[in-house]
N, C-alpha and C positions, 0 to 999 in steps of 0.2 A: 504494500500500500504506500503511495506517495505521501510525502509529508503534508502537502496542502490538503489532500483528501482526509488524512488522519486528523488534522486540525479542525476541519469542518465537522467531522463526525463527533469529535470531543465536544465542540461547541454545542452541537445539537443534543448530545447526551446530557450535558450539564443543565441545559435549559429545561429538558424534560424532568430531570431529577429535582430541579428547583421547585417544580410545581406538583410533585408527587406526594406532598404532605408527610415526608419522612421526619423522624426525630433527628436531632442534630448529629448524634454519633453515627447513625446509619447513613445520613446524607453525606457526611464528610468521608466516610469509608468508601462509599460509592464514587465520590468525586476523586479520591486518591487512586482508585482502580482505573478510572477513565483517563485522568490527566496523563498518566504515565505512558499512554499509547502515543501521545503527540509531543509531550514535554518531559523527557526522561529527567529524573532527579534522584539523588541519593537519600534525601531526607526532606520532610516537610513538617512545619510546625504551624498550627492554626490557633490563634488566640481570639476567643470570642470577646466581644466588647459590649458594655452597656451603651446603647446608642446615644444616651443623653450626656454621658460623661466621658466616653471613650476609654474607660477603665477596663482592664482585662477581667473577665469573669470565669473563664475556664480555658484550658489548653488541651489540644489534641495533637499528638505527635506520631509521625509515621516514618518508616524507613530507618535510616542509620542512627537516629537519635532516640528512637523508641526504646525505653527500658534502660537507657544510659543516664548517668548523672546529668541533670539538666542545666545546672548553673543559672537557674532562673533569676536569682537575686542579682548576679553579675550582669545578666542580660538587661534587667530593668535599669540598673545603674548606667549602663552604656546607652540604652535606648532613650531614656528620659532625662539623663543627667547632662547631656551635652547639646551642642548646636548642630547636630548632623543634619544635612540637607536631605538625607534619605531616611530619617526616622519616620515612623508611620504618622506621627503628628505633623511633621513637616510636609509629607506627601499630601495629607489632607489639606493643609493650608495652601499648598501649591496647586491643588485641584488635579493632582496626578493619581491615577489608580494603579499603575504598574511600572516598575523600573527594574532593570538588570544592573547589578553593581559593576560588572566588567564593562558594560556599555557606558554606564554613567561616569565612570572614572577614567575612561580612555584606556582601559587595560591595566591601570595601576590601582588595584583594589586596596593596596596597603594605605592609600590616602584616607580610607575610611577607618576610623578608630574601631568601629564595630567589627569590620572584616578582619582587621589586623589583630586586635586584642581579644576578640571573642570567637568569631567563626573559625579563623585559622588556628588560633591558640588552643582552643578546647577540642575542636572536631576535625581540623584539617581541611575545612571547606574553603574554596578559593573563589567561588562565585555564588551569588544569591539573587533570586528573582522575588521581589516583594510586591504583594498585591493587597490593595485595600478593598474590602467587600463593601460596596456602598450602593444604596438605593434610596431615592427620595431624600437626598442630601443627609443621610444618616449612615454612619459607619457601624456595621454589625460584626466585623471580624477583620483581622490582619493575618495574611498568609505569607510565610517565608519558605521558599523552595531552594534547596542548596545542592551544589555540585563541588567536586574536588578536581584536582589537576588532571586526573585520568579521563575526564569528560570535557568536551569543548564548552566554552561559555554559552550562556543563554543568548540566543540570537534575536534579531528584530521580530521575526515572525512569532516566536514563542512569547516575547514580551507583549506583542500586540494581541495575541490570543488571550493572555491573562487579563489584559485591560478590558477586552470585550466581554469577559466572563464576570467582571466585578459585580454588575447588577444581578446576574443570575445567582452567583454565590451568596450575595446578601439576601436575596429573596428566599433561597432555600434555608438559610440559617434563621432568618426572621420567622419563617413558618414553623421551623423546628423548635423554636423557643417554647412554644406551648403545645407542640404535638405530642410530647411524652406524657402519658397518663401517670398520675401519682402511683407509687408502688404500694402504698398503704396509707392509713389514716395518719395525719400529721401529728407529731409529738408536741405536746405543750411543755415548754421549758420555762420554769419559773426563774425570775431574776435576770439581771443584766449579764451579757456575755462580754468579757473583757480580756484582752491579751496585751501584756506589756512587752515591748520589743526593745532590747538594749542597743547600744551604739554599734555592736558588731552584727546586728541583724538576728540575734538569737532570741528565742522566746524566754524571757526572764521569769514571767509569771503568766499562768493561764488558769482562769477559774473554771469550775465544773461545767457551767453553761457553755463557755467557749470551747471546752474540750469536746462537748457533744456536737456543736456545730462544725468544728474542724473536721470531725470524722465524717459528717454528712457532706461537707464541701469536698472532701477527698474522693467522693464517689461521683462528682460532677463531670469528670473528664477521664482521659485514659492515661494520666500520669499517676504517680504513686501518692501524691499529696497536693493540696491546693496552694502550692508554692507560688505559682505565677500570679494569682490574684492577690495574695498577701504581699508579695514582693512589690507589686505595682502600688499598693496602698502605702507601704512603707516608704518607697521612693517618692511618691507623691507628697506625703507628709513632710519629708525632709526638704523637698523642693519648696514647699510652702514656708517652712521655717527659714529657709535661706532667702526668701523674698522672690523666688523664681516662678511662683504660681500665685494666682489671685484667690483661688478657692481650695478648700480642703478636699482631699480625694474621697469619693464615695462611689459605690456601685450596688446594683441589685442583682441577685442571683437566685435561681430556683433550684432547690436541692431535690434529689430523687423522690422524697416523700411527698413532694408537691408544695412544700412551704416556700414562700418567697422571703428572702432575707435582704436586709440593707446593711452593708458594711461601710464603716467610716474609719478613716485614719487621721490622727492628729498628733503634732509634736508636743512633748512634755518639757517643762522647764523647771529647774530647781532653784535653790537659793542663789542670789547674785547672778541670775540669768543662766546658770549652768544647765545644760540640756544634752540632747542627743538621743534620749529614749523616745519611743513612739507608743501611743496607745491605739489599739484597734478595737472597736466595739462592733458587736453583731447583734442585730435586733430583728424580730419578725416584722415584716413590712405591714404598713397600714394601707387601706384601700387607695388613698390619694397617691401613694408611691407606686402602686401596681398598675392602676388604670392607664397611665400614659404609655407604659411599656406594652401593655396588652393592645392598646390602640395601634401602636406602631407595628407590633408583630402581625396584626391582622391586616395592615395596610388600609385602615379605615380613612375615609374622607373626613374633613372637619365636621360636616353635618352628621355623618354616621357615628362619629365620636360622641357628639352631643346626645344622640338617640341612645347609644350604648350606655353612657353614664347614667341616664335616667332609667333605662331598663334594669340595670344592675341595682338600682335603688328600689325596684319593684313598682315603678310608676306605670299605670295602665296606658294604653295607646292614646286614649282620648285626652288624658292629661298631658302626655308627651306632646301631642299636637298643639294643645293650648299653650304650653310652656314655650315651645319653639316657634309658635305662630305659623304653623303649617297645617295642612289637612290630615285627617286620619288616614286617608288613602296614601298620601305621601309618606307618612310614618311607616305604613305597611310595606311600601316599596323599599324604604331604607332598611327595614328589618329583613326583608328577603335578601338584600345584598349582604348585610352583616352575617346572616346565617350561612350564606354560601362561602364567605371568606373565612368564617370560623369553623366551617365544616360541622355545623349543628343543624337541627331541624326545628328548634323551638326556643322560646325564652328560657324555659326550664333548663334545657341542655346548655345554653349559653352561660347562664349563671353557674351551673354546675362546673362547667369547664374552667371558668375563670376563678371562682371563689370557693366552691365547696371543699376542695381538698385543703384549702388554706384556713377556712373559718369554721367549718362544720364542727370540729372538736371543741370549739369555744362558744358555740351558740348557747345562750342562757346565762353566760357569765356576766358579771357587772361590767359596765363600760366606764372607763376613767374619763376625766375632763379632756384628755387629749383626743378622745374619739376612738381609742384602742381599748381592748379588753383589759380590765384591771388584773 
């Protein structure tokens, strides 16, 4: 099969996979199997992102880095700590969706700190093809495909293919965020979950609630632990402490039990301004924190978002119409579109898919002033 034909078949395959309603893990495994037919690579790492904050929420690793020491903390320091024009943040700011490092540096990949001090140092990789999975101006994942000296650098056709797949990859990941059904009833954890990280990046203190959520987070991806997500939070908090970021890092993650979590990172300071430690807090998400992600995952229009928010509150169609100043017939049209996008058949199924695995174990509990269960 000629390369041009292989590229077109891969493009078609990924487009079909993106609309198949697969969970994220299955979708990426199928993408990995398909991409190799047109763009050979020795390893691939995919970091899912919270589309609102671009913080990493899970990692999937394939090929030569799967099962090996990941060096995720070092990667985050290199990725977020410098002014690299090919960092995923920089690519987003440049409006670029795919770049090959050999091509970008004119063959001198050592000009890139990431390539020199991380990729080559830890793994022996000498070229990298980076892709931002973006749709509707939101980034849902960052992909890095790597090669070593034994393989020729990524060429223009391969870079162009990955750029053309950016939207399809984002669509498949976006759909997969909510495709996975909860494995079991959500566990109710009492009290705050707190992790204290020392200057060296080690967990100095972990309370019982945090230990529980760490175990759950470790089952969100195909790596041994939730290192990537936590490393990104740690680095983001340190960048904030140095004045290099305007906001504290946070992200939303859905664990296999169906529970949505919100993770926050913040720098700590001691007497006389001494610091260096980081606190990571983990809490179960409240509805206002989940609904925007659900809306984005289902690719709802602004009006469909408004209808969905009211439906999730149990508002009947007649009242939805009055609130939004539209006809009941229009409400029903919006509901039909929402059901198709969410792959459900009724209001009851929509509410179940979005909230029941998160909130059913707590129904009947007292509600605190914050709007969350006490």
